[in-house]
N, C-alpha and C positions, 0 to 999 in steps of 0.2 A: 706829734703833736698835729690836728689840721691845724694851719693857719684861715681862721674867719673870716681875716680880712683879704687873704686872697681867695676866698673862694666867691666873696662879693665881689672883685676884680672881673672873676673870670665867670660868672657866670652871665652876665650883659652881651661880653662876647661871646658865650655861647648862644647867647639867643640871638644876636645878632647874627652870628652865620649861618643859625637855621633859617631864620628870614632870609636872609641871602639865598639860600639854596632853595628854600621855596621860592624865591622871586627869580631866582634861575630858572625853574621848572617850570614857573608860569608863562616866564616867557615863551619857551621853548614850545610850550602845548597849545599858546593862545597868539593868534593871527593878527598883524598891523595891517594897516589898510593896503589892498590892494596895489601893484605899483606894478608898470608894462616892464618885458624886459625890453636891454636898450634894443634898439634899432625895430623895433613897432611903429608903423606908419597911422600917423594922425592927420588924414588929408583933409583938408577945407573939402573939397567938392567930388562928387563922382566920374566927369569930365575928365577924358585925355583933350589936350592942345588941338580946337576946330569942333568939338562936339556942342551939343548944346543939349535941355532940358528940356523932352518934349510937351508938349502942351498939356498932355492929362495926367502929368503927374505934378504931384503937391508934395513939396518936402514940409513937414509939420517937427515939430518937435516930441517926439517919443510915440511917433505913428505905429500903432499894431492893431490893424484889422483886424473887426471881430468879423468873424466867418465870412470872412475873404468871397469867398465864395459864392455867396449870395451875393454879390455884386451884378453877378451875370444873368440871373434874372430868372433859373431854369430851376424846376422845382423836381426836375429828374436827376440832373446835377446834385441840388442838396442832397437828395436819398441816397444816391450811392456815394458820396464822400462818407455820409451817416454809417453806413453800412460797413467800407471799409474801415474807420474809426473802431467798431465795435466789434468787427470780425477777422480782420488782416493779423497772420501768423507773423509777420516781421514787426507790427505793434505790440502783439502780444510777447512774443521773444524780448523787445527792447521793457515792457514793462516789469517783466522776470528776472530779468537783468537790474533794473533798479533795486527791486525787491530782496535780491541777494546782497546788493550793495548795503542797505539800508539794515539788514538783517548783521550784516557786519561792525558795520557800525555800532548799530547796541550792542553788540557784544563786545566789542574793544570798550563801551563806557563802562558794562556790564565791570570788565576785568579789574577799572578803578577801584569796586567799592569792595568791603571784607565779604570773603567768601564762608559760607557758613554751611559745614558738613555736618550728616551722620553717622558714627559706626556703629555696627552691629556685627558682632563675629562668633564664632564657635570653633574650636579648637583642640584636637585629640592628639595628646601628647604620650611618650616615653620617655619616662627619665629609667637611664641605665645605670647603676650605681656602680656597677665595674667602670667603667668610661673615665667616671671622678674619684679610683682609688680609694673605694668602701667595698670591700670584700665583707663577703657578709651579710652585706642589704640585697634586700629582695628588691629587685626591680619593679616601677609602676608605672602604670595606664592611665593615664585621670583626662578631665575633659575641662576647658577653662574659657569662660564664656564671658563676653566682654559687651556691653553697652555704653555710647558716652557720645557725644559733639566733638568738633572743631573747629578752631577759626582760623584763619590767615587773612594776612593783610601786607598788603606792598605799598610804605607809603613814597612810594614815588618821589625820593629826593631832588631827581636834576627834569623831572618832568617827561621820561623817558614814555612811559604809559601813556601820558598824556597828550605828549606828539600823533603820538600813536593812533590815539584814540581821534585825535583832530584831521589826521591824514586819510583816515575811513571815512571820516564825514566828508569831507572835502568830495574823495571819490566819490561818496553815494550820490552828493551837488552836482556831479557830473554827469554821473548815470541821469540822474533825473532830469537837467538838459538835454542828453541825449536823446532820450525819451521824446520832449518837445519837438526833437528837430526831427527825428522819425514819422513824427506824426506829418508835420508840417510837409516835409518831403512826399508822403506817401498822399496828402489830399491833393498836392500840388501835382504829383504822378496820377493820380484821378483823373482830374481835371483836365490832364492834357492828352490823356489818351479818348476823353471824350471830344475833345475840338479835334483830335486825329479822326476820330468816327466822325465825326460832322463835316470836315472839312471831304474823304475822301468819298461822302454822299454827293458832296456838291461838285467832286470831279465824275463821277458815275451817271450824276442825273446831265450835268452837261455833254459826256459822252455820247448817252443815250439820246439824247435832244439831236447829233450830230450823225449819227449812227442813222437815225429818222431822215434829217433831211438826206445821206447818201441813199436810202433807200427809194427815196422820190426821184434821185438821179437818177439813179439807174433804172427806174420806170421810164423815162423822160430819153434815156441814152437809148433805150430799144426800142420806141417809139424812133425817135430823130432816125434810126439806123433802119429801120423798115423804109421809112418813106426816102431815102436816100440822102437826108440832111448831117449825118455822122458815122464814119467811118468803123470799120469791124476794130480796129485798133482803140480808137478813140472812147469805145463803150467799155473794152476789156479797159482801157486805165483805170475807169469811173466805176466799176465792179472791184478791178483790185484796190482803192482808196476807202471801198464800203471794207471789205475785208480787215486792210491795215487798221480801219478804226476799231472792228469788231475784236479783232486780235489785242487790242486794249483794255478788255474788260475783264479778261481771268486775273490779270495784276490788280489790278483796282480791286476786285470781289477777295480777291485772296491778303490783301494790305489790309483790307476790313476786316477780315474773319483772326487776323492776328491781331490786330487793334483789339478785339470783343473779347478774343481768350486773354488777352494782357488785361483788360480791366476786370473781369471775372478772377482771377488770380488774386490783383490788386484789393478786390471788395472780398476776399476769400473766400469765396466761393467755388465750385465745382463747373468748367465752362458746361456742363451734360445735364446740369442741375438747376441751373440759374442763366438768364438770356440777358443781357446788359441793355439798356436802351438803346434804340436806333439815332441818336440825336444826330442835328440838325444844326445846321451854320444858323437858321433864322431864329432859332427859341436860344440863342446864347446874344444878351445883346450886350452893348458893350460900353463898359465903365465910364460913369464922367468923369471920373477922378480916381489917382491911384497914389493914397498915401502911403511914403515912403520917408521913415526915419531920418532927420539930418546927419550925416557924415560924423558929427562928434558925440553920435547916440546911438549910431547903429552898434559900435561894441556893448551898449546895454540892450539892444532888441534881439540880435540876432543869437538864436539857444545855441550853434557849434561853437561862438565865440565863448559863449559863457560855459560850455563845458571845457576846452580848452584853458579857460580863466582855473577854473574849477582843479583841474588833472596839474597844474603847475602848480597853485596851491598845495596841495598835496603831495607833490615833489618836491617843494621847496620842506615841506616837513616833515618829510621819510629824512631829505638830507641832514637836518637841522638834528634830529632823532639818532641817526647813524654817530654823528660824532658827539652823543653824550652816552650813548650804548655802553662802552665799556668803563663807564665810573662804574666806582664802588652801586652795591646795589642790598639792600635792605627789607630782612622779610620776616614782620611778626609772627607768630603763630603759637596758638593754645591749644588744648583739649582736656576733655574734662570724662572720666572715663568710669561704668559702675564696673568690678573687673570680680570676677570670683569661679571657684573653680566648682561652684556646689549650684546650679542653676535657683535654687527656692533660696540662694543666699546673696544673689544679685544685687536686688535693690538692700542692702543692708547698709548701714551707715559706714558700718570697718570696710565696704567692699569698695567705697569711693577713692577717688585719685584724680592729679590733674598734674598739669605739665606747661610751663610758659614758657618758652623761648625767642630768639633774635637772633639773625643771624644779618652777619655784611661778608659779602661774597664779591671780590675784585681779582680781573683777568693778570696774568702777570707775562704766560704769554700763551699763544694760541695758533701758531704758525701760520700770522700774517691775514688769519681771517677776518677782526675789524679792519683792518686796514683795506683790504678786498670791498667788505663790503661798506666803506667808507665812499672807495669810489666808482663802485658800481650806481650809488646812489647819487653823486655828482653827475654821473653819465645821463641818469634819467634824468634829473632835472635839466642839464643842457637839450635832451631830447624834447622835454617839454617847451622847454623855453623858444627850442626852433617851431617846434608844432602849433604855437600860440599866434608867432609872427606871420606862419606860413598860413595858422586861419584868419587873421585881419584882411593880411594882401587877397588871400582869395576874395574876401566877402566883400571889401571894394572893388575888386577888379569884375565880380558878377555882377554888383549893382551897376555899375557904371558899364557894363557890356551889354546889361538887359538895356538900359537907358538909352542907349544907342543905340539897339539893335528895332526899338522900339518905335523911335524915330523916323528910322529908315524905313522899318514894315508900314508907317503912314504914311510916307510919300509914295511907297510899292503899290499899298492898296489903290489909290487916288488913281494914281496910273496906269494898271490894270484895268478900272471901272472906265476911264476914258476909252480906253483901248477896245474892251469890250463893246461900247457904244458906239465906236466908229465900224468896229469889225462888223457888227448885227447888220450898221442901215447898209454900209456896203454888200455885204451878204444878202437884205432883202433886195435890195436894186438890182443885184443880180441875178437873183432867181427870176422876179419877176421879167430882167431879159431873155431870160433862157425858153422863159415859157411865151415868149414873143415870137421868138424866134431870132430875134436881134443879139444876142452873148451867146458865144459858146458856152460849152457845155464843161469845157477842161479849165474855163475861167472860174465856172463855179468852184470846181474841186479847192481851185487855188483859195477862194474866199473860204468857203467852207473849213478849209485847213487853218486858217489864220485866227475863223473863229473860233475855233475847237480849242486850240492853243490858247488864246485871249482868254476864252471861259474857265478852261484849267489853273492857268495861271494865278487867274483871282481867286479859285477857289483856296489853292495853297497859300498866295497870299495871307488872306483873312484867316487860313487856319495858325498862321507863322505868328501875325499880332498877337490873336489868340491866345497862342502859346507863350508868346512876351509878357504877356500881362500876367498870366497867372505864375511865370517864374518870376516877375517878379513883384508879385504878390508876396512867395516866400522865400527870393532873399532878403528882403525888407523885415524877414523878423516877425510875419504874420501870426496873431495870436489866434492859433487853433481852440485853444480849450474854451471856448465861450461858447464851440457846437454843443458841450454837452453839459454848460452850466443855464444853459437860457429857458 
């Protein structure tokens, strides 16, 4: 006879066990606050010993520049970046990858819900009476019609399903941040190619000026040789310098053509159908300030760090799910069907039938499969932790390196400007002396060569400084999305 007192004692125990199981499952599926793996750097600054912050850089809390490229004041650059964000195949691929991960996350959530289906079957069977030992009874062929529905549900006792769903959600979040990182990289690469074109145009202009001066010197050399004031070898040396300077032009035009083609590809356009703007350094103004996130907040503003964090959370969830995946699994099923061998009687009350079932499965021997899966998940977790630390290290190093390069670039541009001013004055004085006959033409050749080198050096230095600024905007986690929201 059942013991009522024992039942009263067992019911709270059963409820407590059920609550504990559900709580365990919930803990496995819901993630706690993110903690960085051991060894992750948390520096207080970007600079190495002896380095200092450039005067243009302003460290701000949570700095995320809105449409950062507009700081350069070029409407043509704004337009090309807009085209790239709309048409780039790389960005389209990143968005498609994000869509796939989001769909997988939705599918994982759907598996946590009851599954309802509809069955409709028509069967044709032969009943062979001889096979069952009924001699003398004729065999019969008949049809069976069935129409009904079924419901199945996995209570997910230990949270394996919820853990898998949380894992796919984290991977979808990582894909979202990776799409952000791809867009930032795209906008930065477009701006860098535009600056490269502008810098090459400046070098071409400088080289053309030198060639014009060389041609003037060649004319003077011919006159001086005719008057006996210059030897034939001297005139040949001046003509050789002209040929040498002219030989520099094809490579400059080749580099410019390559940059323009790269820019067309970044913009998602065929080079034969779209011609990029012919950028000039003078149309790219220097930003008064470059907002950079404080070191303690860089991990919250860099999309690549956020992506690595989401991947690490996914790996942790996957490792937890593998730990409990070999525990018993419960599945509840039920079905209802109208079944008859006569289609006109299919919906008769006498044709109804239903079934309810519950099943509990637990592995006994799997040949080491569960153990191998757990070891693989732990290895993936270790790899994700290493990737996260590497991403953070690379981010701080990149920002610090660009700040140092920008500081050096400011000094480099100032030095080249002084060199150009001095070389220009020297060239003007020397050329005037040559025309008056008091200065040798060979001296003018050397002076023009120094001026050419100084001008080209200045153009390269200005382009490098602009590229460093662009890189610093991107490295600081610039917010590109406002370009499409404004």
